[in-house]
VODO-848443 format. One record per residue (C-alpha): residue in one letter; x, y, z; chain. Coordinates in steps of 0.2 Angstrom, whole numbers, plus 5000, padded with zeros to 4 digits. Example, Ala and Ser with C-alpha at 12.3 -4.5 7.8 and 13.67 -1.06 7.14 Angstrom:
r resn->A, east->5062, north->4978, up->5039, chain->A
r resn->S, east->5068, north->4995, up->5036, chain->A
END
This chain:
r resn->M, east->5355, north->4445, up->4001, chain->A
r resn->Q, east->5356, north->4429, up->4013, chain->A
r resn->N, east->5339, north->4424, up->4020, chain->A
r resn->Q, east->5339, north->4426, up->4039, chain->A
r resn->T, east->5338, north->4412, up->4051, chain->A
r resn->I, east->5338, north->4412, up->4070, chain->A
r resn->I, east->5340, north->4398, up->4082, chain->A
r resn->Q, east->5335, north->4397, up->4101, chain->A
r resn->Y, east->5352, north->4391, up->4108, chain->A
r resn->F, east->5345, north->4383, up->4124, chain->A
r resn->H, east->5330, north->4374, up->4131, chain->A
r resn->W, east->5322, north->4372, up->4148, chain->A
r resn->Y, east->5332, north->4356, up->4151, chain->A
r resn->Y, east->5349, north->4360, up->4145, chain->A
r resn->N, east->5361, north->4349, up->4156, chain->A
r resn->E, east->5377, north->4345, up->4146, chain->A
r resn->E, east->5394, north->4346, up->4155, chain->A
r resn->Q, east->5400, north->4359, up->4145, chain->A
r resn->N, east->5393, north->4376, up->4150, chain->A
r resn->L, east->5381, north->4384, up->4137, chain->A
r resn->W, east->5392, north->4400, up->4134, chain->A
r resn->T, east->5407, north->4389, up->4129, chain->A
r resn->K, east->5396, north->4378, up->4117, chain->A
r resn->V, east->5391, north->4394, up->4109, chain->A
r resn->A, east->5408, north->4400, up->4106, chain->A
r resn->Q, east->5413, north->4382, up->4099, chain->A
r resn->E, east->5399, north->4380, up->4088, chain->A
r resn->A, east->5399, north->4398, up->4080, chain->A
r resn->A, east->5408, north->4393, up->4064, chain->A
r resn->H, east->5396, north->4378, up->4063, chain->A
r resn->L, east->5380, north->4388, up->4065, chain->A
r resn->N, east->5387, north->4401, up->4051, chain->A
r resn->E, east->5391, north->4384, up->4040, chain->A
r resn->I, east->5372, north->4379, up->4041, chain->A
r resn->G, east->5364, north->4396, up->4037, chain->A
r resn->V, east->5361, north->4402, up->4055, chain->A
r resn->T, east->5361, north->4423, up->4055, chain->A
r resn->G, east->5356, north->4426, up->4073, chain->A
r resn->V, east->5356, north->4417, up->4090, chain->A
r resn->W, east->5344, north->4419, up->4103, chain->A
r resn->L, east->5354, north->4416, up->4120, chain->A
r resn->P, east->5345, north->4413, up->4136, chain->A
r resn->P, east->5344, north->4426, up->4150, chain->A
r resn->A, east->5361, north->4429, up->4156, chain->A
r resn->Y, east->5359, north->4437, up->4173, chain->A
r resn->K, east->5357, north->4431, up->4190, chain->A
r resn->A, east->5340, north->4423, up->4194, chain->A
r resn->S, east->5334, north->4418, up->4211, chain->A
r resn->T, east->5340, north->4400, up->4211, chain->A
r resn->G, east->5357, north->4405, up->4206, chain->A
r resn->G, east->5367, north->4393, up->4195, chain->A
r resn->Y, east->5351, north->4381, up->4194, chain->A
r resn->S, east->5339, north->4393, up->4185, chain->A
r resn->V, east->5335, north->4394, up->4166, chain->A
r resn->G, east->5334, north->4413, up->4170, chain->A
r resn->Y, east->5317, north->4419, up->4169, chain->A
r resn->D, east->5316, north->4421, up->4189, chain->A
r resn->V, east->5326, north->4437, up->4187, chain->A
r resn->Y, east->5335, north->4443, up->4203, chain->A
r resn->D, east->5350, north->4455, up->4197, chain->A
r resn->L, east->5350, north->4461, up->4180, chain->A
r resn->F, east->5369, north->4467, up->4182, chain->A
r resn->D, east->5376, north->4451, up->4188, chain->A
r resn->L, east->5380, north->4442, up->4171, chain->A
r resn->G, east->5389, north->4429, up->4182, chain->A
r resn->E, east->5401, north->4440, up->4190, chain->A
r resn->F, east->5396, north->4441, up->4208, chain->A
r resn->D, east->5392, north->4428, up->4222, chain->A
r resn->Q, east->5374, north->4430, up->4224, chain->A
r resn->K, east->5360, north->4418, up->4226, chain->A
r resn->G, east->5373, north->4404, up->4229, chain->A
r resn->S, east->5384, north->4405, up->4214, chain->A
r resn->V, east->5395, north->4417, up->4204, chain->A
r resn->N, east->5391, north->4408, up->4188, chain->A
r resn->T, east->5373, north->4408, up->4181, chain->A
r resn->R, east->5368, north->4391, up->4174, chain->A
r resn->Y, east->5376, north->4395, up->4157, chain->A
r resn->G, east->5393, north->4402, up->4164, chain->A
r resn->T, east->5402, north->4418, up->4168, chain->A
r resn->K, east->5400, north->4436, up->4162, chain->A
r resn->Q, east->5417, north->4435, up->4152, chain->A
r resn->E, east->5411, north->4418, up->4144, chain->A
r resn->Y, east->5396, north->4426, up->4139, chain->A
r resn->I, east->5405, north->4441, up->4132, chain->A
r resn->D, east->5417, north->4430, up->4123, chain->A
r resn->A, east->5401, north->4419, up->4116, chain->A
r resn->I, east->5394, north->4435, up->4109, chain->A
r resn->K, east->5410, north->4440, up->4100, chain->A
r resn->A, east->5413, north->4422, up->4093, chain->A
r resn->L, east->5396, north->4423, up->4084, chain->A
r resn->Q, east->5399, north->4440, up->4079, chain->A
r resn->D, east->5417, north->4434, up->4071, chain->A
r resn->Q, east->5407, north->4422, up->4061, chain->A
r resn->G, east->5394, north->4436, up->4055, chain->A
r resn->I, east->5380, north->4430, up->4066, chain->A
r resn->S, east->5370, north->4442, up->4077, chain->A
r resn->A, east->5368, north->4439, up->4096, chain->A
r resn->L, east->5351, north->4442, up->4104, chain->A
r resn->A, east->5349, north->4444, up->4123, chain->A
r resn->D, east->5334, north->4437, up->4131, chain->A
r resn->I, east->5326, north->4452, up->4141, chain->A
r resn->V, east->5314, north->4449, up->4155, chain->A
r resn->F, east->5305, north->4465, up->4160, chain->A
r resn->N, east->5289, north->4459, up->4168, chain->A
r resn->H, east->5296, north->4454, up->4186, chain->A
r resn->K, east->5309, north->4452, up->4198, chain->A
r resn->A, east->5312, north->4437, up->4211, chain->A
r resn->G, east->5322, north->4433, up->4226, chain->A
r resn->G, east->5321, north->4450, up->4235, chain->A
r resn->D, east->5334, north->4453, up->4249, chain->A
r resn->E, east->5323, north->4461, up->4262, chain->A
r resn->L, east->5305, north->4460, up->4268, chain->A
r resn->E, east->5294, north->4476, up->4269, chain->A
r resn->K, east->5278, north->4479, up->4276, chain->A
r resn->V, east->5267, north->4483, up->4260, chain->A
r resn->P, east->5250, north->4489, up->4259, chain->A
r resn->V, east->5239, north->4478, up->4248, chain->A
r resn->R, east->5222, north->4473, up->4243, chain->A
r resn->T, east->5218, north->4454, up->4236, chain->A
r resn->V, east->5210, north->4452, up->4220, chain->A
r resn->N, east->5199, north->4439, up->4211, chain->A
r resn->P, east->5212, north->4428, up->4201, chain->A
r resn->D, east->5200, north->4425, up->4188, chain->A
r resn->N, east->5196, north->4444, up->4187, chain->A
r resn->R, east->5210, north->4455, up->4192, chain->A
r resn->N, east->5199, north->4470, up->4192, chain->A
r resn->E, east->5189, north->4465, up->4207, chain->A
r resn->F, east->5195, north->4467, up->4224, chain->A
r resn->T, east->5191, north->4454, up->4236, chain->A
r resn->S, east->5198, north->4463, up->4252, chain->A
r resn->D, east->5199, north->4480, up->4260, chain->A
r resn->V, east->5218, north->4488, up->4262, chain->A
r resn->F, east->5228, north->4478, up->4274, chain->A
r resn->E, east->5247, north->4474, up->4275, chain->A
r resn->I, east->5257, north->4460, up->4273, chain->A
r resn->E, east->5276, north->4457, up->4274, chain->A
r resn->A, east->5283, north->4454, up->4256, chain->A
r resn->W, east->5301, north->4451, up->4249, chain->A
r resn->T, east->5300, north->4467, up->4238, chain->A
r resn->K, east->5317, north->4476, up->4243, chain->A
r resn->F, east->5331, north->4472, up->4233, chain->A
r resn->T, east->5347, north->4478, up->4238, chain->A
r resn->F, east->5360, north->4466, up->4230, chain->A
r resn->P, east->5373, north->4467, up->4245, chain->A
r resn->N, east->5386, north->4456, up->4235, chain->A
r resn->R, east->5385, north->4468, up->4222, chain->A
r resn->A, east->5388, north->4482, up->4233, chain->A
r resn->G, east->5383, north->4496, up->4221, chain->A
r resn->K, east->5394, north->4492, up->4207, chain->A
r resn->Y, east->5387, north->4497, up->4190, chain->A
r resn->S, east->5371, north->4504, up->4199, chain->A
r resn->T, east->5365, north->4509, up->4217, chain->A
r resn->F, east->5348, north->4508, up->4212, chain->A
r resn->I, east->5338, north->4501, up->4226, chain->A
r resn->W, east->5321, north->4492, up->4222, chain->A
r resn->D, east->5308, north->4492, up->4234, chain->A
r resn->H, east->5289, north->4490, up->4236, chain->A
r resn->Q, east->5286, north->4506, up->4227, chain->A
r resn->C, east->5293, north->4498, up->4211, chain->A
r resn->F, east->5280, north->4484, up->4210, chain->A
r resn->S, east->5261, north->4483, up->4207, chain->A
r resn->G, east->5260, north->4465, up->4215, chain->A
r resn->V, east->5265, north->4451, up->4222, chain->A
r resn->D, east->5259, north->4433, up->4225, chain->A
r resn->W, east->5267, north->4428, up->4243, chain->A
r resn->A, east->5263, north->4435, up->4260, chain->A
r resn->E, east->5278, north->4430, up->4271, chain->A
r resn->D, east->5270, north->4433, up->4288, chain->A
r resn->L, east->5254, north->4425, up->4283, chain->A
r resn->K, east->5262, north->4411, up->4273, chain->A
r resn->E, east->5249, north->4412, up->4261, chain->A
r resn->T, east->5249, north->4414, up->4242, chain->A
r resn->A, east->5237, north->4426, up->4233, chain->A
r resn->I, east->5237, north->4439, up->4221, chain->A
r resn->Y, east->5239, north->4455, up->4231, chain->A
r resn->S, east->5239, north->4471, up->4223, chain->A
r resn->I, east->5251, north->4484, up->4230, chain->A
r resn->Q, east->5242, north->4500, up->4235, chain->A
r resn->N, east->5255, north->4512, up->4229, chain->A
r resn->H, east->5244, north->4522, up->4216, chain->A
r resn->V, east->5227, north->4531, up->4214, chain->A
r resn->G, east->5215, north->4517, up->4214, chain->A
r resn->G, east->5228, north->4505, up->4218, chain->A
r resn->G, east->5225, north->4494, up->4203, chain->A
r resn->F, east->5235, north->4485, up->4191, chain->A
r resn->E, east->5243, north->4494, up->4175, chain->A
r resn->E, east->5234, north->4494, up->4159, chain->A
r resn->V, east->5242, north->4480, up->4147, chain->A
r resn->P, east->5238, north->4473, up->4131, chain->A
r resn->S, east->5231, north->4457, up->4138, chain->A
r resn->T, east->5213, north->4458, up->4145, chain->A
r resn->E, east->5214, north->4439, up->4149, chain->A
r resn->L, east->5209, north->4438, up->4168, chain->A
r resn->G, east->5201, north->4454, up->4166, chain->A
r resn->N, east->5219, north->4462, up->4167, chain->A
r resn->Y, east->5235, north->4451, up->4165, chain->A
r resn->D, east->5247, north->4464, up->4172, chain->A
r resn->Y, east->5252, north->4451, up->4186, chain->A
r resn->L, east->5260, north->4435, up->4180, chain->A
r resn->M, east->5273, north->4430, up->4194, chain->A
r resn->F, east->5284, north->4435, up->4207, chain->A
r resn->S, east->5286, north->4455, up->4211, chain->A
r resn->D, east->5277, north->4462, up->4196, chain->A
r resn->I, east->5287, north->4478, up->4190, chain->A
r resn->D, east->5277, north->4494, up->4189, chain->A
r resn->Y, east->5280, north->4506, up->4175, chain->A
r resn->R, east->5270, north->4521, up->4182, chain->A
r resn->N, east->5287, north->4523, up->4193, chain->A
r resn->R, east->5297, north->4535, up->4182, chain->A
r resn->A, east->5313, north->4530, up->4193, chain->A
r resn->V, east->5309, north->4512, up->4186, chain->A
r resn->V, east->5308, north->4517, up->4168, chain->A
r resn->E, east->5325, north->4527, up->4169, chain->A
r resn->E, east->5334, north->4514, up->4179, chain->A
r resn->L, east->5330, north->4500, up->4165, chain->A
r resn->K, east->5335, north->4513, up->4152, chain->A
r resn->Y, east->5352, north->4515, up->4159, chain->A
r resn->W, east->5352, north->4496, up->4161, chain->A
r resn->G, east->5350, north->4494, up->4142, chain->A
r resn->E, east->5365, north->4506, up->4140, chain->A
r resn->W, east->5375, north->4496, up->4151, chain->A
r resn->L, east->5370, north->4480, up->4143, chain->A
r resn->V, east->5374, north->4485, up->4125, chain->A
r resn->E, east->5391, north->4494, up->4131, chain->A
r resn->T, east->5395, north->4479, up->4141, chain->A
r resn->T, east->5391, north->4465, up->4129, chain->A
r resn->N, east->5390, north->4473, up->4112, chain->A
r resn->I, east->5374, north->4463, up->4110, chain->A
r resn->D, east->5364, north->4465, up->4093, chain->A
r resn->G, east->5347, north->4463, up->4097, chain->A
r resn->F, east->5334, north->4457, up->4110, chain->A
r resn->R, east->5320, north->4445, up->4113, chain->A
r resn->L, east->5307, north->4453, up->4124, chain->A
r resn->D, east->5299, north->4440, up->4137, chain->A
r resn->A, east->5280, north->4440, up->4141, chain->A
r resn->V, east->5275, north->4457, up->4132, chain->A
r resn->K, east->5256, north->4455, up->4134, chain->A
r resn->H, east->5259, north->4458, up->4153, chain->A
r resn->I, east->5270, north->4474, up->4151, chain->A
r resn->N, east->5265, north->4492, up->4148, chain->A
r resn->P, east->5269, north->4494, up->4130, chain->A
r resn->D, east->5273, north->4512, up->4132, chain->A
r resn->F, east->5287, north->4507, up->4143, chain->A
r resn->I, east->5293, north->4495, up->4129, chain->A
r resn->K, east->5292, north->4509, up->4115, chain->A
r resn->E, east->5302, north->4521, up->4125, chain->A
r resn->W, east->5315, north->4509, up->4130, chain->A
r resn->I, east->5318, north->4503, up->4112, chain->A
r resn->D, east->5318, north->4521, up->4105, chain->A
r resn->H, east->5329, north->4527, up->4119, chain->A
r resn->L, east->5344, north->4514, up->4114, chain->A
r resn->E, east->5340, north->4516, up->4095, chain->A
r resn->E, east->5342, north->4535, up->4097, chain->A
r resn->K, east->5356, north->4533, up->4108, chain->A
r resn->Y, east->5367, north->4522, up->4098, chain->A
r resn->Q, east->5360, north->4527, up->4081, chain->A
r resn->R, east->5356, north->4509, up->4075, chain->A
r resn->K, east->5341, north->4498, up->4073, chain->A
r resn->F, east->5342, north->4483, up->4084, chain->A
r resn->F, east->5334, north->4467, up->4079, chain->A
r resn->I, east->5319, north->4464, up->4092, chain->A
r resn->V, east->5307, north->4450, up->4093, chain->A
r resn->A, east->5293, north->4450, up->4106, chain->A
r resn->E, east->5285, north->4435, up->4113, chain->A
r resn->D, east->5265, north->4439, up->4113, chain->A
r resn->W, east->5259, north->4421, up->4117, chain->A
r resn->N, east->5242, north->4418, up->4109, chain->A
r resn->V, east->5235, north->4402, up->4101, chain->A
r resn->E, east->5218, north->4407, up->4099, chain->A
r resn->N, east->5217, north->4420, up->4086, chain->A
r resn->T, east->5226, north->4435, up->4077, chain->A
r resn->E, east->5217, north->4450, up->4085, chain->A
r resn->S, east->5228, north->4452, up->4101, chain->A
r resn->Q, east->5242, north->4450, up->4091, chain->A
r resn->E, east->5237, north->4463, up->4076, chain->A
r resn->E, east->5233, north->4475, up->4092, chain->A
r resn->Y, east->5251, north->4472, up->4098, chain->A
r resn->L, east->5258, north->4476, up->4081, chain->A
r resn->R, east->5248, north->4492, up->4081, chain->A
r resn->L, east->5252, north->4497, up->4099, chain->A
r resn->M, east->5271, north->4495, up->4095, chain->A
r resn->E, east->5270, north->4504, up->4078, chain->A
r resn->G, east->5282, north->4491, up->4069, chain->A
r resn->K, east->5296, north->4492, up->4081, chain->A
r resn->T, east->5297, north->4474, up->4084, chain->A
r resn->Q, east->5294, north->4456, up->4076, chain->A
r resn->I, east->5282, north->4444, up->4085, chain->A
r resn->F, east->5283, north->4426, up->4087, chain->A
r resn->D, east->5270, north->4417, up->4078, chain->A
r resn->S, east->5263, north->4405, up->4092, chain->A
r resn->L, east->5246, north->4404, up->4081, chain->A
r resn->L, east->5257, north->4395, up->4067, chain->A
r resn->H, east->5265, north->4384, up->4080, chain->A
r resn->H, east->5247, north->4380, up->4088, chain->A
r resn->N, east->5243, north->4374, up->4070, chain->A
r resn->F, east->5258, north->4363, up->4068, chain->A
r resn->F, east->5254, north->4355, up->4085, chain->A
r resn->L, east->5236, north->4351, up->4080, chain->A
r resn->A, east->5242, north->4345, up->4063, chain->A
r resn->S, east->5253, north->4333, up->4070, chain->A
r resn->K, east->5240, north->4326, up->4083, chain->A
r resn->D, east->5227, north->4325, up->4070, chain->A
r resn->G, east->5238, north->4317, up->4056, chain->A
r resn->N, east->5229, north->4315, up->4039, chain->A
r resn->G, east->5213, north->4322, up->4047, chain->A
r resn->F, east->5221, north->4340, up->4047, chain->A
r resn->D, east->5217, north->4350, up->4031, chain->A
r resn->M, east->5234, north->4356, up->4026, chain->A
r resn->R, east->5226, north->4369, up->4015, chain->A
r resn->T, east->5222, north->4377, up->4031, chain->A
r resn->I, east->5239, north->4377, up->4039, chain->A
r resn->F, east->5241, north->4396, up->4038, chain->A
r resn->D, east->5224, north->4400, up->4044, chain->A
r resn->N, east->5223, north->4412, up->4059, chain->A
r resn->T, east->5241, north->4415, up->4059, chain->A
r resn->L, east->5253, north->4431, up->4061, chain->A
r resn->I, east->5263, north->4425, up->4045, chain->A
r resn->S, east->5246, north->4426, up->4035, chain->A
r resn->I, east->5243, north->4444, up->4040, chain->A
r resn->S, east->5260, north->4452, up->4043, chain->A
r resn->P, east->5273, north->4441, up->4036, chain->A
r resn->E, east->5287, north->4455, up->4038, chain->A
r resn->L, east->5284, north->4455, up->4056, chain->A
r resn->A, east->5283, north->4436, up->4060, chain->A
r resn->V, east->5296, north->4426, up->4067, chain->A
r resn->T, east->5291, north->4408, up->4065, chain->A
r resn->F, east->5296, north->4393, up->4076, chain->A
r resn->V, east->5291, north->4374, up->4078, chain->A
r resn->D, east->5292, north->4373, up->4097, chain->A
r resn->N, east->5302, north->4383, up->4111, chain->A
r resn->H, east->5306, north->4381, up->4130, chain->A
r resn->D, east->5288, north->4385, up->4134, chain->A
r resn->S, east->5280, north->4372, up->4123, chain->A
r resn->Q, east->5291, north->4358, up->4127, chain->A
r resn->P, east->5287, north->4344, up->4137, chain->A
r resn->L, east->5282, north->4346, up->4156, chain->A
r resn->Q, east->5281, north->4365, up->4153, chain->A
r resn->A, east->5266, north->4376, up->4157, chain->A
r resn->L, east->5261, north->4379, up->4138, chain->A
r resn->E, east->5266, north->4361, up->4133, chain->A
r resn->S, east->5261, north->4359, up->4115, chain->A
r resn->Y, east->5275, north->4349, up->4108, chain->A
r resn->V, east->5274, north->4345, up->4089, chain->A
r resn->E, east->5274, north->4326, up->4086, chain->A
r resn->F, east->5291, north->4320, up->4080, chain->A
r resn->W, east->5284, north->4313, up->4064, chain->A
r resn->F, east->5278, north->4331, up->4059, chain->A
r resn->R, east->5293, north->4342, up->4064, chain->A
r resn->P, east->5301, north->4340, up->4047, chain->A
r resn->I, east->5286, north->4345, up->4039, chain->A
r resn->A, east->5284, north->4359, up->4050, chain->A
r resn->Y, east->5302, north->4365, up->4048, chain->A
r resn->S, east->5300, north->4363, up->4029, chain->A
r resn->I, east->5286, north->4376, up->4030, chain->A
r resn->I, east->5295, north->4388, up->4041, chain->A
r resn->L, east->5312, north->4387, up->4032, chain->A
r resn->L, east->5309, north->4386, up->4014, chain->A
r resn->R, east->5295, north->4398, up->4011, chain->A
r resn->E, east->5298, north->4416, up->4007, chain->A
r resn->Q, east->5287, north->4423, up->4022, chain->A
r resn->G, east->5294, north->4426, up->4039, chain->A
r resn->I, east->5310, north->4423, up->4049, chain->A
r resn->P, east->5311, north->4405, up->4056, chain->A
r resn->C, east->5318, north->4401, up->4073, chain->A
r resn->L, east->5327, north->4384, up->4075, chain->A
r resn->F, east->5325, north->4375, up->4093, chain->A
r resn->F, east->5342, north->4369, up->4101, chain->A
r resn->P, east->5335, north->4351, up->4104, chain->A
r resn->D, east->5331, north->4349, up->4086, chain->A
r resn->L, east->5349, north->4352, up->4081, chain->A
r resn->Y, east->5358, north->4344, up->4097, chain->A
r resn->G, east->5345, north->4333, up->4105, chain->A
r resn->G, east->5343, north->4333, up->4124, chain->A
r resn->I, east->5338, north->4320, up->4139, chain->A
r resn->Y, east->5331, north->4325, up->4155, chain->A
r resn->D, east->5327, north->4314, up->4170, chain->A
r resn->D, east->5319, north->4320, up->4186, chain->A
r resn->K, east->5305, north->4316, up->4197, chain->A
r resn->N, east->5287, north->4326, up->4195, chain->A
r resn->P, east->5279, north->4334, up->4209, chain->A
r resn->E, east->5271, north->4317, up->4214, chain->A
r resn->G, east->5287, north->4308, up->4215, chain->A
r resn->E, east->5286, north->4298, up->4200, chain->A
r resn->D, east->5301, north->4296, up->4187, chain->A
r resn->T, east->5299, north->4308, up->4172, chain->A
r resn->H, east->5310, north->4306, up->4157, chain->A
r resn->V, east->5311, north->4317, up->4141, chain->A
r resn->D, east->5320, north->4313, up->4127, chain->A
r resn->L, east->5322, north->4326, up->4113, chain->A
r resn->A, east->5329, north->4319, up->4098, chain->A
r resn->I, east->5340, north->4326, up->4085, chain->A
r resn->L, east->5329, north->4330, up->4070, chain->A
r resn->P, east->5336, north->4322, up->4053, chain->A
r resn->G, east->5337, north->4334, up->4039, chain->A
r resn->L, east->5337, north->4350, up->4049, chain->A
r resn->E, east->5354, north->4355, up->4044, chain->A
r resn->I, east->5350, north->4351, up->4026, chain->A
r resn->M, east->5335, north->4362, up->4025, chain->A
r resn->S, east->5344, north->4376, up->4035, chain->A
r resn->K, east->5358, north->4375, up->4021, chain->A
r resn->V, east->5346, north->4374, up->4007, chain->A
r resn->R, east->5337, north->4390, up->4015, chain->A
r resn->A, east->5353, north->4399, up->4016, chain->A
r resn->N, east->5358, north->4395, up->3998, chain->A
r resn->L, east->5345, north->4390, up->3986, chain->A
r resn->S, east->5328, north->4395, up->3994, chain->A
r resn->Y, east->5326, north->4412, up->3983, chain->A
r resn->G, east->5315, north->4419, up->3969, chain->A
r resn->E, east->5297, north->4418, up->3964, chain->A
r resn->Q, east->5286, north->4407, up->3976, chain->A
r resn->R, east->5272, north->4397, up->3968, chain->A
r resn->D, east->5260, north->4388, up->3981, chain->A
r resn->Y, east->5251, north->4371, up->3977, chain->A
r resn->F, east->5240, north->4370, up->3993, chain->A
r resn->D, east->5226, north->4362, up->3982, chain->A
r resn->H, east->5224, north->4345, up->3992, chain->A
r resn->S, east->5220, north->4342, up->4011, chain->A
r resn->N, east->5235, north->4331, up->4014, chain->A
r resn->C, east->5247, north->4333, up->4000, chain->A
r resn->V, east->5254, north->4352, up->3997, chain->A
r resn->G, east->5269, north->4359, up->3990, chain->A
r resn->W, east->5277, north->4375, up->3983, chain->A
r resn->T, east->5293, north->4380, up->3972, chain->A
r resn->R, east->5304, north->4394, up->3973, chain->A
r resn->G, east->5311, north->4400, up->3956, chain->A
r resn->G, east->5328, north->4405, up->3961, chain->A
r resn->D, east->5338, north->4421, up->3957, chain->A
r resn->E, east->5353, north->4427, up->3949, chain->A
r resn->E, east->5363, north->4432, up->3965, chain->A
r resn->H, east->5362, north->4414, up->3972, chain->A
r resn->E, east->5370, north->4401, up->3960, chain->A
r resn->N, east->5359, north->4384, up->3958, chain->A
r resn->S, east->5346, north->4393, up->3967, chain->A
r resn->G, east->5327, north->4386, up->3965, chain->A
r resn->I, east->5318, north->4372, up->3974, chain->A
r resn->A, east->5302, north->4362, up->3975, chain->A
r resn->V, east->5294, north->4356, up->3991, chain->A
r resn->L, east->5281, north->4343, up->3992, chain->A
r resn->L, east->5275, north->4335, up->4008, chain->A
r resn->S, east->5261, north->4323, up->4013, chain->A
r resn->T, east->5252, north->4320, up->4030, chain->A
r resn->G, east->5244, north->4305, up->4022, chain->A
r resn->D, east->5249, north->4293, up->4009, chain->A
r resn->E, east->5263, north->4294, up->3997, chain->A
r resn->G, east->5261, north->4311, up->3987, chain->A
r resn->F, east->5265, north->4317, up->3970, chain->A
r resn->K, east->5260, north->4334, up->3962, chain->A
r resn->K, east->5264, north->4343, up->3945, chain->A
r resn->M, east->5273, north->4360, up->3950, chain->A
r resn->E, east->5281, north->4374, up->3940, chain->A
r resn->V, east->5299, north->4380, up->3944, chain->A
r resn->G, east->5300, north->4390, up->3929, chain->A
r resn->Q, east->5307, north->4388, up->3911, chain->A
r resn->N, east->5325, north->4392, up->3914, chain->A
r resn->F, east->5325, north->4375, up->3922, chain->A
r resn->A, east->5320, north->4366, up->3907, chain->A
r resn->G, east->5329, north->4350, up->3905, chain->A
r resn->K, east->5337, north->4352, up->3922, chain->A
r resn->T, east->5338, north->4338, up->3934, chain->A
r resn->F, east->5331, north->4339, up->3952, chain->A
r resn->I, east->5336, north->4328, up->3966, chain->A
r resn->D, east->5328, north->4325, up->3984, chain->A
r resn->A, east->5341, north->4334, up->3995, chain->A
r resn->L, east->5333, north->4325, up->4011, chain->A
r resn->G, east->5337, north->4307, up->4001, chain->A
r resn->H, east->5320, north->4301, up->4004, chain->A
r resn->R, east->5316, north->4298, up->3986, chain->A
r resn->E, east->5329, north->4291, up->3975, chain->A
r resn->Q, east->5323, north->4295, up->3958, chain->A
r resn->E, east->5329, north->4310, up->3948, chain->A
r resn->V, east->5316, north->4323, up->3941, chain->A
r resn->V, east->5319, north->4331, up->3924, chain->A
r resn->I, east->5310, north->4348, up->3922, chain->A
r resn->D, east->5300, north->4348, up->3905, chain->A
r resn->E, east->5302, north->4363, up->3892, chain->A
r resn->S, east->5289, north->4373, up->3900, chain->A
r resn->G, east->5297, north->4373, up->3917, chain->A
r resn->W, east->5285, north->4360, up->3925, chain->A
r resn->A, east->5288, north->4342, up->3932, chain->A
r resn->E, east->5280, north->4329, up->3943, chain->A
r resn->F, east->5288, north->4329, up->3960, chain->A
r resn->H, east->5284, north->4315, up->3974, chain->A
r resn->C, east->5286, north->4313, up->3992, chain->A
r resn->D, east->5285, north->4298, up->4005, chain->A
r resn->A, east->5269, north->4296, up->4016, chain->A
r resn->G, east->5270, north->4306, up->4032, chain->A
r resn->S, east->5285, north->4315, up->4025, chain->A
r resn->V, east->5293, north->4330, up->4015, chain->A
r resn->S, east->5305, north->4330, up->4001, chain->A
r resn->V, east->5315, north->4345, up->3996, chain->A
r resn->W, east->5319, north->4344, up->3978, chain->A
r resn->I, east->5335, north->4355, up->3972, chain->A
r resn->L, east->5346, north->4355, up->3957, chain->A
r resn->K, east->5358, north->4340, up->3954, chain->A
r resn->N, east->5376, north->4346, up->3952, chain->A
r resn->D, east->5383, north->4340, up->3936, chain->A
END
């Protein structure tokens, strides 16, 4: 069975002339060639800023680029038909398509409503800082240009637990909508800021059963309309986990299939919250290993001062590797974003070797590392900003090595603070499989490592081309492998 590899097929600054859905369809065969088995597509539905939006300011889940809403018919990425065609193009290559699902909030309401609210302490959302009073808020969603097609459901303030803008007062605050006994926020996995149910815009309230049933119906509509294979769930620590479990169970029971589902539970401090989320979800979802990403970020900043023997400490992959989706960076961590923690360029090949060429976890590539990207704009102070996201040399090679050669028993050599490595012993199912990986965050490195007696007398070469010498495996299955300073070498069998 081939190793799984996902790619996040977008980034915050995607601005190529070709729309993304068309690019996906045209690139499907290439993605298959380099070993990609799943493509995470960005939010495909209309957002409050129409064709400009990356997609997380969700307006209408039923508008996949079909209706003239919020200033455009298309989304940023194309039309509904182009989205459907992109999914089919991937599936024709044996690649799964994953939809990005944003269930935390809605934005860009169509009508104002008078809403009873109380303000809360932004640093402790369990603490009210006012009595009940009334504001005008954009909490009514009627989708007039869709005119009831696919769904006649109208969202109003009864569907939300909070907002952050009072139109009549022209004031920003965190306003808890007083629809329920006690008028507080829902219980959610994150206890940051007292209760982290409220994140942004109009926060969806899953204590309203009509909301739950509408989103279960929407899930059916999405599956039947697009034939999607799985889902990436956004911002799950802010959402009632009982709803997410119910939503997943509903779709899997209806269609008698297991969807591939990965949840974003962003945390860079400790494993406890991710362990708790795994427990709450009863193994129904994978989780992105943001803790490993954070270790990569720290290592890239600290250079040879970071102890590489600890790179897996305090990570999801170290405690639940079967549920970890590993990544180097994503759209939230890239430059100028709220969670900016972009891994330094020199370390990126090292980080990718760790997520791609080891047994544990399912790796997720990032679009700019394969295709590059440039972003020019002005920051809030009016100063010019420039972001240059360069293509990462060797990434395609490592992805192919994962797909074709990185199999069999794994032997670890994490016995030096700067120079670490591992080998994979290969298996009978994958011809010429078996590799050795050595990396150094300091000086040029070398290490004796065992690949297995079945390789005795065989010659290995560096697939990345950094090292010109050839390595011959001795009769006991060992050899001394080398790598350049601040670099990684991936040693594979030389073709005779």
